[in-house]
N, C-alpha and C positions, 0 to 999 in steps of 0.2 A: 504494500500500500504506500503510494507516494505521499509524503508529508505536504499538507496544504500550506500556503503562505500564512494563513491565520494561525495554524498550529505552530509553525516555526517561530512566528513572532511571539506567541504565548510562551514558548520555552525560553526564547531569548530574553523576554521580559522578566521571567523568573531569574535568569542569570544576572540581569541588571540590578535586581533587588538584593542580591547576595551581600553587598557591602553593608546593608542595613542589618542583616542577620549576623554577619561575622565580625562587624566592627571595623575600626580603622586599619586593622592588619590587611584587609583586602586591598586597600590602596597601594600596598607594597607589591601587589601582583603585577603592577606595571613593569617591574624588573624581571618578571618571568616571561620566557625562559632566558637564562643567562648563558646557556651553552647549548651544544647539540642535543636534540631530543631523539631518543632511540625508540622507535616503534617496532616491537617484535611481532612477527607473524609466525605462529607456531606450526606452519605448514610449508611445503615446498613452493617455489615460485609457480605462477601460472593459474592457480585456482581463484575462485571468487573472493576468498578472504584476502589473498594477496592483491588482487585487482583493486578492491576497494581501498586497501591500505595505501596503495601508490597514488590513487586518485586523490585521496584525502591528504596525504603527506605533502603533495605538491602545493595544495592550497594553504595548508598550515604553515609551510615554510615561507611562502610569500607574505603571510600575515605576521609571523613572528620575526622575520628577518634573521632567523637562525636555521641551520640545517636540520631537517627532520629525516632521519635515516631509517629506511625500512630494512629490517634485518630478519631474514628467514631462518628460523630455528626449529625444524621439524623433528618429529620423533614421538613415540609412545602416545599415539592418538592426540597429539597436540600438547601433551603434558610437559615435554622437555622445555619448550619455549615459555610456556605458562609459568612453570616453576621458576625459571630465570627471573621473571618480573616480580613474582611473589617475594623473592629474596633480594631484589634490587634496592638500592638506596631510595627511600620514599621522598624524593624531592621534586617530583613532577617531570623529570627528564627521562624517565623510564616508563614506558606504557606498552600495553599489549592489545592487539586486536583479536579478541576471542570470539567464541561462538557457542552454540548450544552444546557442543561436545566438550570443549575445554572448560566451560563455566556452568555446566549443568550435569550432563550424563557421566562424565568422567568420575564424578563424586561417588557413583555407585557401580560403575562398570569397570573401574580400575582398582585392583587390590591396594596399590600404594601410589596414588597420583602425586603425592608429595606436596599438596597444598589443599586448602579449603576454598572453594569457589566463592563463598560468601564472606567469610571472615578475613581472608587474606587479601582482598581486593576492594577498591572503591570504584564504583562505576562512574565513568565520565559521561557517557551517553549511550543509549541504544541507538544503533545506526540504521540497520536495514534488515529486511527479511529475504530469505531465499526460499521461494515457493517450491514445493515438491510436486512433480508431475508424475502421474501414473502412466507409464509407457509400456507398450507391448510390441513384440516383433511383428513385422508385417505378415509373416506366414502363419501366425496364430489364428487368423480368420475371425477376429472379434472386432466389433466397431463401437461398443458401448460397455459401460461398467456392468450393466445387467447381463449382457452376453458373456462377459468374462466370468462373472460369478456363477452363471449357469454351467459354463464349461468346467470351472474349477470344482464344482460340486459333482459333476458327472465324472470327471477324471480325478477323483479325490486323491491327493498326495502325489500326483504325477507331474503337475506343472512345476517348473522351477523359477524362482525369482532371485534376482541379483541384489546385492547391497554393497556399500562401500566399506564393509567390515562388520564384524560381530559387535552389536550394540550401537552401531552408527545411526544417524538420523534416518537414513533410508531403510535400515533394518527394522527399527522400532516403528516407523510409519507403516511398513507392511504387516508387522505383527498386530498393530492396532486394526488395520484393515481386515485382516483375517478374523479377528475377534468379532468385529462389527458385522461381517458378512457370513460368518459361520463356515469359512472355507479352510482347507488344509493344503499347503504348498511347500515345496522343498526349498531350503535356503542355500544359496551359493554366494559366499562372501568374496569380494575382490579387494585389492589394495588400491582403492581410489575410484573416483567417478568415471574417469576416462576409459579404463579397461572394461568396466561394467557396461558402459554405454556402447562400446564397440561390440561387445558380445550380443547385446540386444539387436543392434543394427545388422549384425551378421547372422541373425536367426538362430543363434545357438543358446540363448537364454530367453525364456518366454516373456518375462515381464520384470518390472522394477519400479520403485519410486525413486526418482532421480531429481536432484536440484535443477532448476530451470537452466542455469548457465551451462550445465554439462550436456544438455540434450537439445537446447534451443535450435541450433543449426541442423541437427539430425532430424528433428521433427519438421522443420521448415523445408528441408531437402527431401522429405518423404522417405527417409531411410528407416523410420519407425513411426508408430502411431501413438499420439497422445490421447488418452481416453478421458482424463480428469485432472483437475488441479486440486490438491489437498490443502486448500486455503479458504479463508473467509471471503476472498475476492478472486475474480478471474485474473489471469496473468495479462498485463497490458500488451505484452509481446505476442500473446496467443489468445486473442479475445474470443475466438470461436470454440475454444475448449471449455466445456462446462466444469463447474466445481463438483466435487463429490456429493455435496449436500443437494445439488440440483438433480442428482441421479439416484437419490434414495438412500445414500450412505451418510447418516448424520453423526457428527462427532469425530470425523476422521481428519480434521485439520492437523497438519504436521509441518508447519513452516519451520525451517531453520532460521537462525537469526545471527546477526553480527553486532558486536558491541565493543566499546573501547574501555579499558580498565587501567587503573594505576594501582600501585601497592597501597595497602589499607591505611597506612599512617601518613600518606601524602598530605601536606598542609592544605587546609581549605582554600586559601587564596589561589594556589596553583591549580587545584581541581576546578575552581570556578572559572579561571582563565581558560583552561583546556576545554571545558564544556562550552563556554561562550564562543570560542573560535571554531570548534567542531560543528556546533549547531548552525552558526552563520554560514559555514562552508556548505553544509548539506541543504541549506535554503536556496542556494544559487541554482537557477534553472540549468545552466550549462553543465554543472557538476552532476546534477541529478540525471540529466540526459545521458551523460557518459556512463553512469551506473546502470541505467535502464538498458543501454545497448549491451551491457555485460550480463543481462538477465537478473540484475539486482534491483529489488524494490526498496527504495529509501523509506524508512519508517523511524523517525526520530522519537526517542523516549527520554524524558528528563531523568536524571540519576535516581531520584526517589521512586518515580514510577517504574523505572526499569528494575530496581531492586525487588519490588513486589512481584513484577512479572517473572523475574528470574527464579524467585522462590517457588512460585506456582509451577513453573516449568520443571524444576527439579522434582517436585512432588508428583506431577502428572506422569512424567516419563519413567520415574522409578516404579510407579504402579504398573505401567505397561511392561517394563522389563521383568518385574516379578511375576506377572501373570503369564509371560511367555517363557519363564524359567531361564532367562539370559543370565549366565553366571559371570562374575567379575573375572577379568583377565589381569595378567601382570602389568605393573605400571612402569 
């Protein structure tokens, strides 16, 4: 969901009021940042998290007059880079662009993530959503969710679905779908969205929930079929694909999300300045358009609102994982 100008101004207005809340110390935020700002992306280059980080860093650097360095630190389902920032000096110059894996599901799907997603971090802002699309291989011969469910029930346990890894957003989205539709399918995990999408396009995997950036070009090129968007809104890039809710599957929303975090003890003035600059950047039409072209839906949430949302996400997906008997893996 793209942020409206009114909503952006409301969030920015809240940031403008922070000096009244935090006192004269906020006036000192004008000196921030005083050196290079390191933005860690806990994934390899090329994915949607990395893409948004680079779009955002470019604008932040111009505003700050200081270098904003995007540093990719992948490993352990995003835990390696996330741990780095949890333990970094809390001065505002070390931040991480996390997501629903690093700052929600790792809490219960990794045996030792090495950090707490709530107590070890201060949210700067919720940034965007990555909508999951239910895609099927062309050779499967289904054209709607109803047809897919009918086939899955007829061929119980025979269809196979891909995911970007055990406990990933795409895995949990499908487990939720299976519960809601009373279907049984076999799980085939992959190491990332690209190989999973390639297998669906090659007619070797029957179906998957995939984040929009990873399959947008493949759907547009008719190399696979998009049946539904697992979101509260249709995807602006694929307006003809209906939502799950429009096809009789209620409660299957499974948006992934992206958010910016600092270490928990980062001073309030630095956090306020970071939030102000990030929100202003995401309110710019040109920046939003670049994000949309990448399949990313800008959806800004103020820090306090995001914290509530994050807590709800942890509880919701922990319940899905428990119901599906997804066991924690090594951290």
